[in-house]
Every structure is written in structure tokens, then in C-alpha cells.
C-alpha positions, 0 to 999 in steps of 0.5 A: 499500500505505502510502496506503490509507486505514483504516476510521476514515479518510476524505479531507478535500477542500480547494479550492485557487486560485492566481490566474489559474486555476480552483479545484482540489480536493485530497484529504487522508487524515486520520483521522476522529477528528482532525477531529471530536475531542469535546476539539477540539470543546470546547476544551482548554487545558493547564498544562504541567509547568513552571508554578506557579500560586498563586491562583484559576483559572476557565474555561469550557473543559476543562483539564489541568494537569500543574504545580503549582497552590495555590488554587481551581480552578473549571471549572463545566460543563467537565472537568479532567485532573490530569496524572501529575506534577501536584500541586494543593492546591486546592479543585475545582469541575468537571463532571468531574474524572480524576486521575493526580497528587495532589490535596490538597483537596475535589473537587466534580464535577457527572458524575463523578470517576476516581481512576487507578492512580497517582492520589492524592486527600487531601480530600472527594469530591462527585460523581454518580459515582466511580471509584478504581482499584486502586493509587490512593490517597484519604483523605477522605469521599465523597458519592454523589449521583446526580441531580446529574448529571441536568439540573433541569427546569423 
């Protein structure tokens, strides 16, 4: 009853071999979303709530910030998630930005910017798509250019 696989679960087979014995296949029921998560495939870095950074951050993977940052953030081609307790005084350049916390500074996102209910941006936004939920705080200018998210063809 409790060990029945759900619709989105599939058994994972692992080969186990002890010295002097033949290999044996062992199946584990693991949710398919855990094994093939798009975030796990791209990689995700996280700065915890106790982290305070003064300086420039750049990277080539998705990043979640839950602490405080004072300085430029450049994640070209990757996503940035600003956690609910995060406070950023930053110029942000990323593919996608999701704001649950507070940002003071300009935000440049190639694909989209999402400002969630308790999120706050004080600064200019430049993006191809934007979503600002009810209850969010925004003060600044918005420049929307849908052609930014389309790849440049030669």
C-alpha cells in the first residue's frame, strides 16, 4: 500500500556487486522529477541567509541569494532568484530574475523578470517579459523589448 509507485515515479535500477559475486540489479522507487530536474541539470548555487557579500558576483550557473549583497551581479545566460529575506544593493544582469526579497538597483534580464507578492525593486528594469504580482513594490522605469529573448540569427 505505501510502497506503490505513483504516476510520476519510475523505478531506478542500480547495479550492486560484492567481491566474488555476480552483479545484482536493485530497484529504488524515486520520483522522476528528482532525477531529471531542470535545475539540477543546469546547476544551482545558493548563498544562504547569513551570507553578506560586498563585491562583484559573476557565474555560469543559476544562483539563489537569501542573504545580503552589495555589488554587481552578472549571470549572463543564467537565472537569479532573490529569496524572501534577501536584500540586494546591486546592478543585476541575468537571463531571468525572480524577486521574492528586496532589490535596490537596476535589473537587466534577457528573458523575464518576476516580482512576487512580497518582492520589491527600486530601480529600472530592462527585459523582454515582466510579471509584477499584486502586493509587490516597484519604483522605477520599465523598458520591455520582446526581441531580447529571441536568439540572434546570422
